[in-house]
Backbone as a chain_set.jsonl record, in Angstrom:
{"seq": "MKLLRQFLIILLLSFVGEGLKSLIPLPVPASVYGLVLMLLCLCTGIIRLEQVERASDFLIAIMPVMFVPAAVGLTESWDQLRPVLAPVLIIMVLTTVLVMVVTGHVTQFVMKRREKHG", "coords": {"N": [[14.493, -3.675, -19.059], [16.302, -5.529, -18.092], [15.209, -6.239, -15.62], [12.872, -7.492, -16.456], [13.945, -9.762, -17.704], [14.996, -11.035, -15.463], [12.651, -11.647, -14.052], [11.558, -13.411, -15.897], [13.373, -15.549, -15.778], [12.919, -16.488, -13.169], [10.218, -17.141, -13.445], [10.403, -19.135, -15.403], [11.764, -21.183, -14.012], [9.816, -21.689, -12.087], [7.801, -22.645, -13.731], [9.015, -24.988, -14.707], [9.111, -26.318, -12.29], [6.361, -26.742, -11.933], [5.975, -28.563, -14.006], [7.566, -30.695, -13.111], [6.103, -31.382, -10.857], [3.835, -32.536, -11.979], [4.989, -34.739, -13.17], [6.4, -36.208, -11.231], [5.378, -38.421, -8.796], [4.999, -37.425, -6.046], [3.937, -36.024, -2.907], [4.591, -33.164, -3.068], [4.603, -29.695, -3.231], [4.456, -27.757, -6.256], [5.774, -25.32, -6.136], [7.805, -25.792, -4.319], [9.445, -27.543, -5.721], [10.263, -25.733, -7.689], [11.684, -23.872, -6.105], [13.76, -25.499, -5.138], [14.997, -26.109, -7.541], [15.863, -23.51, -8.224], [17.68, -23.065, -6.131], [19.573, -25.099, -6.673], [20.463, -24.24, -9.192], [21.609, -21.767, -8.506], [23.604, -22.592, -6.69], [25.235, -24.199, -8.273], [26.108, -22.439, -10.141], [24.876, -22.103, -12.548], [22.949, -20.197, -12.718], [23.623, -16.928, -11.839], [23.604, -14.947, -8.848], [23.236, -12.223, -9.354], [21.715, -12.291, -11.638], [19.1, -12.678, -10.906], [18.575, -11.169, -8.701], [17.429, -8.499, -8.32], [14.735, -8.821, -9.144], [13.921, -10.85, -7.399], [14.251, -9.581, -4.934], [12.259, -7.642, -5.18], [9.961, -9.295, -5.303], [10.05, -10.463, -2.781], [9.667, -8.193, -1.243], [7.007, -7.53, -1.789], [5.68, -9.676, -0.801], [3.918, -9.856, 1.544], [1.521, -8.806, 0.532], [0.657, -10.797, -1.101], [-0.581, -12.573, 0.569], [-3.068, -11.601, 1.132], [-5.326, -12.422, -0.545], [-5.57, -15.098, 0.367], [-6.219, -14.704, 3.05], [-8.689, -13.448, 2.784], [-10.091, -15.561, 1.668], [-10.142, -17.244, 3.885], [-11.861, -15.826, 5.585], [-14.218, -16.132, 4.218], [-14.671, -18.782, 4.643], [-15.399, -19.048, 7.255], [-17.493, -20.311, 8.7], [-16.924, -23.044, 8.472], [-14.457, -23.095, 9.699], [-14.78, -22.281, 12.349], [-15.574, -24.416, 14.248], [-13.153, -25.82, 14.553], [-11.296, -24.025, 15.382], [-9.91, -23.556, 17.871], [-8.172, -25.91, 18.201], [-6.621, -25.554, 15.863], [-5.396, -23.053, 16.298], [-3.878, -23.672, 18.585], [-2.135, -25.608, 17.528], [-0.856, -23.993, 15.62], [0.503, -22.124, 17.264], [2.183, -23.829, 18.787], [3.734, -25.087, 16.75], [4.951, -22.852, 15.643], [6.548, -21.938, 17.773], [8.177, -24.21, 18.031], [9.521, -24.214, 15.54], [10.917, -21.792, 15.8], [12.602, -22.381, 18.0], [14.112, -24.585, 17.042], [15.322, -23.367, 14.808], [16.853, -21.403, 16.106], [18.65, -23.03, 17.598], [19.972, -24.423, 15.528], [21.163, -22.259, 14.21], [22.885, -21.303, 16.245], [24.534, -23.56, 16.464], [25.75, -23.618, 13.916], [27.09, -21.146, 13.966], [28.914, -21.545, 16.122], [30.393, -23.62, 15.062], [31.57, -22.361, 12.853], [33.209, -20.547, 14.209], [35.062, -22.262, 15.394], [36.293, -23.419, 13.144], [36.978, -21.251, 11.669]], "CA": [[14.627, -4.937, -19.762], [17.024, -6.439, -17.214], [14.258, -6.723, -14.625], [11.982, -8.434, -17.142], [14.692, -11.008, -17.887], [15.081, -11.68, -14.161], [11.336, -12.246, -13.788], [11.387, -14.558, -16.79], [14.159, -16.664, -15.237], [12.172, -17.012, -12.022], [8.998, -17.748, -13.981], [10.779, -20.373, -16.084], [12.016, -22.206, -12.995], [8.514, -22.027, -11.509], [7.109, -23.465, -14.736], [9.647, -26.308, -14.677], [8.618, -26.922, -11.049], [5.008, -27.243, -12.219], [6.139, -29.768, -14.815], [8.054, -31.77, -12.246], [4.99, -31.777, -9.996], [2.951, -33.436, -12.718], [5.728, -35.944, -13.551], [6.864, -36.961, -10.065], [4.2, -38.699, -7.958], [5.228, -37.166, -4.629], [3.073, -34.942, -2.408], [5.419, -31.969, -2.901], [4.059, -28.602, -4.047], [5.259, -27.341, -7.406], [6.627, -24.199, -5.743], [8.997, -26.341, -3.657], [10.305, -27.989, -6.818], [10.853, -24.538, -8.287], [12.683, -23.322, -5.186], [14.914, -26.4, -5.137], [15.688, -25.866, -8.816], [16.558, -22.228, -8.116], [18.822, -23.281, -5.249], [20.573, -25.871, -7.415], [21.029, -23.385, -10.241], [22.47, -20.772, -7.858], [24.766, -23.264, -6.101], [26.114, -24.721, -9.322], [26.582, -21.353, -10.991], [24.104, -22.015, -13.789], [22.381, -18.85, -12.6], [24.319, -16.106, -10.847], [22.689, -14.183, -8.016], [22.95, -10.95, -10.016], [20.752, -12.506, -12.711], [17.741, -12.737, -10.367], [18.538, -10.48, -7.42], [16.472, -7.384, -8.253], [13.364, -9.34, -9.23], [13.602, -11.586, -6.174], [14.075, -8.582, -3.877], [10.932, -7.065, -5.371], [8.948, -10.289, -4.928], [10.069, -10.592, -1.322], [9.103, -6.966, -0.68], [5.544, -7.514, -1.921], [5.132, -10.947, -0.332], [2.733, -9.745, 2.406], [0.332, -8.539, -0.281], [0.235, -12.07, -1.682], [-1.373, -13.319, 1.548], [-4.391, -10.992, 1.264], [-6.395, -13.298, -1.062], [-5.737, -16.261, 1.245], [-6.935, -14.247, 4.248], [-10.08, -13.236, 2.381], [-10.664, -16.898, 1.538], [-10.421, -17.757, 5.228], [-13.061, -15.178, 6.125], [-15.382, -16.721, 3.55], [-14.84, -20.141, 5.164], [-15.483, -18.929, 8.706], [-18.425, -21.292, 9.269], [-16.233, -24.331, 8.557], [-13.292, -22.96, 10.57], [-15.147, -22.005, 13.741], [-15.515, -25.577, 15.156], [-11.784, -26.319, 14.743], [-10.424, -22.867, 15.578], [-9.023, -23.73, 19.028], [-7.056, -26.821, 17.895], [-5.758, -24.965, 14.829], [-4.584, -22.019, 16.939], [-2.896, -24.34, 19.447], [-1.127, -26.193, 16.639], [-0.072, -22.901, 15.034], [1.4, -21.567, 18.283], [3.203, -24.829, 19.109], [4.672, -25.275, 15.642], [5.744, -21.624, 15.508], [7.575, -21.981, 18.825], [9.101, -25.283, 17.674], [10.363, -23.737, 14.434], [11.819, -20.765, 16.328], [13.609, -23.033, 18.836], [15.007, -25.36, 16.175], [16.106, -22.411, 14.025], [17.842, -20.817, 17.011], [19.685, -24.02, 17.903], [20.761, -24.659, 14.316], [21.976, -21.062, 13.992], [23.966, -21.326, 17.228], [25.447, -24.641, 16.084], [26.528, -23.183, 12.749], [27.983, -20.063, 14.389], [29.994, -22.135, 16.904], [31.233, -24.408, 14.145], [32.371, -21.415, 12.068], [34.232, -19.982, 15.087], [36.102, -23.275, 15.574], [36.984, -23.678, 11.88], [37.186, -20.012, 10.94]], "C": [[15.32, -5.988, -18.894], [16.09, -7.06, -16.177], [13.296, -7.749, -15.237], [12.674, -9.782, -17.341], [14.796, -11.768, -16.563], [13.753, -12.344, -13.788], [11.117, -13.473, -14.662], [12.179, -15.771, -16.317], [13.418, -17.316, -14.074], [10.907, -17.725, -12.489], [9.298, -19.074, -14.674], [11.033, -21.49, -15.076], [10.728, -22.621, -12.291], [7.728, -22.935, -12.448], [7.687, -24.884, -14.773], [9.232, -27.048, -13.406], [7.212, -27.481, -11.218], [5.076, -28.527, -13.047], [6.609, -30.954, -13.991], [6.95, -32.285, -11.326], [4.074, -32.767, -10.706], [3.656, -34.74, -13.102], [6.099, -36.829, -12.361], [5.688, -37.171, -9.109], [4.47, -38.558, -6.461], [4.323, -36.031, -4.175], [3.873, -33.68, -2.077], [4.823, -30.871, -3.781], [5.016, -28.204, -5.168], [6.195, -26.197, -7.035], [7.896, -24.684, -5.045], [9.964, -26.873, -4.709], [11.006, -26.791, -7.464], [11.923, -23.925, -7.415], [13.934, -24.187, -5.135], [15.704, -26.232, -6.434], [16.476, -24.56, -8.782], [17.808, -22.376, -7.254], [19.932, -24.036, -5.973], [21.254, -25.025, -8.49], [21.966, -22.331, -9.651], [23.733, -21.413, -7.293], [25.747, -23.767, -7.144], [26.646, -23.631, -10.244], [25.878, -21.262, -12.332], [23.437, -20.646, -13.865], [23.192, -18.127, -11.534], [23.29, -15.267, -10.09], [22.291, -12.869, -8.694], [21.891, -11.082, -11.11], [19.309, -12.544, -12.207], [17.55, -11.875, -9.129], [17.486, -9.381, -7.34], [15.032, -7.871, -8.273], [12.984, -10.084, -7.95], [13.44, -10.637, -4.991], [12.69, -7.942, -3.963], [9.845, -8.032, -4.92], [8.897, -10.49, -3.421], [9.427, -9.37, -0.677], [7.578, -6.949, -0.74], [4.89, -8.794, -1.409], [3.93, -10.799, 0.594], [1.437, -9.504, 1.631], [-0.221, -9.843, -0.858], [-0.628, -12.89, -0.726], [-2.786, -12.757, 1.694], [-5.486, -11.891, 0.675], [-6.632, -14.529, -0.193], [-6.511, -15.871, 2.505], [-8.407, -14.003, 3.943], [-10.784, -14.579, 2.23], [-10.987, -17.516, 2.885], [-11.668, -17.114, 5.825], [-14.321, -15.733, 5.477], [-15.677, -18.124, 4.071], [-15.015, -20.159, 6.675], [-16.385, -19.984, 9.342], [-17.775, -22.67, 9.412], [-15.053, -24.27, 9.528], [-13.65, -22.844, 12.051], [-15.062, -23.241, 14.639], [-14.091, -26.061, 15.447], [-10.794, -25.195, 15.041], [-9.44, -23.064, 16.733], [-7.885, -24.708, 18.736], [-6.088, -26.241, 16.853], [-4.858, -23.899, 15.434], [-3.515, -22.628, 17.839], [-1.77, -24.936, 18.598], [-0.251, -25.107, 16.028], [0.936, -22.34, 16.03], [2.531, -22.553, 18.579], [4.216, -25.008, 17.98], [5.519, -24.03, 15.408], [6.866, -21.603, 16.531], [8.618, -23.044, 18.486], [10.05, -24.84, 16.561], [11.363, -22.698, 14.929], [12.939, -21.396, 17.166], [14.608, -23.796, 17.978], [15.89, -24.425, 15.351], [17.187, -21.769, 14.878], [18.977, -21.773, 17.315], [20.57, -24.296, 16.685], [21.673, -23.466, 14.045], [23.14, -21.018, 14.968], [24.995, -22.402, 16.901], [26.348, -24.208, 14.935], [27.517, -22.09, 13.142], [29.163, -20.604, 15.204], [30.946, -22.926, 16.019], [32.115, -23.502, 13.299], [33.493, -20.81, 12.914], [35.383, -20.963, 15.272], [36.936, -23.449, 14.315], [37.42, -22.402, 11.172], [38.423, -19.311, 11.257]], "O": [[14.985, -7.172, -18.942], [16.17, -8.255, -15.891], [12.954, -8.747, -14.604], [12.052, -10.83, -17.164], [14.696, -12.995, -16.538], [13.733, -13.461, -13.272], [10.548, -14.466, -14.208], [11.71, -16.902, -16.442], [13.305, -18.54, -14.003], [10.57, -18.794, -11.981], [8.533, -20.03, -14.545], [10.572, -22.616, -15.263], [10.569, -23.789, -11.936], [7.07, -23.878, -12.009], [6.943, -25.861, -14.859], [9.025, -28.261, -13.432], [6.901, -28.56, -10.712], [4.316, -29.466, -12.808], [6.117, -32.071, -14.148], [6.873, -33.482, -11.049], [3.594, -33.724, -10.099], [2.99, -35.747, -13.336], [6.111, -38.055, -12.473], [5.072, -36.203, -8.662], [4.195, -39.48, -5.693], [3.976, -35.162, -4.975], [3.836, -33.19, -0.948], [4.566, -31.103, -4.962], [6.235, -28.309, -5.028], [7.302, -26.112, -7.567], [8.948, -24.056, -5.165], [11.173, -26.672, -4.597], [12.203, -26.842, -7.746], [12.964, -23.5, -7.917], [15.048, -23.665, -5.094], [16.935, -26.215, -6.42], [17.613, -24.501, -9.249], [18.872, -21.87, -7.607], [21.099, -23.653, -5.893], [22.47, -25.091, -8.67], [23.008, -22.034, -10.237], [24.818, -20.842, -7.403], [26.957, -23.76, -6.919], [27.546, -23.884, -11.045], [26.24, -20.433, -13.167], [23.369, -20.024, -14.925], [23.418, -18.662, -10.449], [22.238, -14.923, -10.629], [21.135, -12.453, -8.613], [21.244, -10.099, -11.469], [18.382, -12.451, -13.011], [16.458, -11.855, -8.561], [16.722, -9.337, -6.375], [14.201, -7.388, -7.505], [11.856, -9.963, -7.471], [12.585, -10.859, -4.134], [12.032, -7.726, -2.945], [8.908, -7.632, -4.227], [7.821, -10.667, -2.85], [8.721, -9.494, 0.323], [6.928, -6.413, 0.158], [3.683, -8.98, -1.564], [2.977, -11.564, 0.447], [0.373, -9.96, 2.048], [-1.426, -9.971, -1.076], [-1.332, -13.804, -1.158], [-3.627, -13.393, 2.329], [-6.498, -12.11, 1.341], [-7.774, -14.96, -0.031], [-7.364, -16.628, 2.97], [-9.273, -14.318, 4.76], [-11.943, -14.721, 2.62], [-11.982, -18.227, 3.026], [-12.448, -17.787, 6.499], [-15.374, -15.798, 6.113], [-16.805, -18.604, 3.956], [-14.796, -21.193, 7.307], [-16.07, -20.498, 10.415], [-18.051, -23.385, 10.375], [-14.689, -25.286, 10.119], [-12.88, -23.275, 12.909], [-14.509, -23.128, 15.733], [-13.854, -26.658, 16.497], [-9.583, -25.398, 14.959], [-8.255, -22.766, 16.586], [-6.728, -24.377, 18.997], [-4.875, -26.422, 16.961], [-3.67, -23.846, 15.113], [-2.376, -22.16, 17.858], [-0.592, -24.78, 18.922], [0.964, -25.276, 15.926], [2.093, -22.107, 15.68], [3.699, -22.166, 18.62], [5.42, -25.073, 18.229], [6.681, -24.138, 15.016], [8.007, -21.284, 16.198], [9.816, -22.805, 18.639], [11.256, -25.073, 16.644], [12.527, -22.715, 14.527], [14.096, -20.991, 17.055], [15.818, -23.667, 18.168], [17.088, -24.674, 15.213], [18.32, -21.607, 14.424], [20.143, -21.378, 17.294], [21.79, -24.391, 16.815], [22.837, -23.648, 13.688], [24.268, -20.727, 14.57], [26.197, -22.177, 17.047], [27.562, -24.409, 14.976], [28.664, -22.108, 12.696], [30.297, -20.169, 15.002], [32.161, -22.897, 16.214], [33.277, -23.825, 13.049], [34.595, -20.582, 12.415], [36.545, -20.559, 15.305], [38.154, -23.609, 14.397], [38.151, -22.46, 10.183], [38.694, -18.25, 10.694]]}, "num_chains": 1, "name": "protein.A"}
């Protein structure tokens, strides 16, 4: 029963994110609204981590399975993807490297700052 309640909390925030998506005219996915709401609720203490931890751990564990339908959809669209495959792959590699570099620098910055203030 506890796990069901945790899923319902996550589902409720996702549903509110869907509502915000339809109300706010910004090009932001509903899932991002839901994640921001979850973050705000966790930071303010409206929701405690223990209230969603088991369900979120489960969802993270099965996340790779969630990409299977998207991959199947890509194989069905192969004819449209083939002409732009090289530019898409180049962009994917460059943005992946960029994200890794920026993440590394931010992590090092935060760690150095904690050492100075800690």
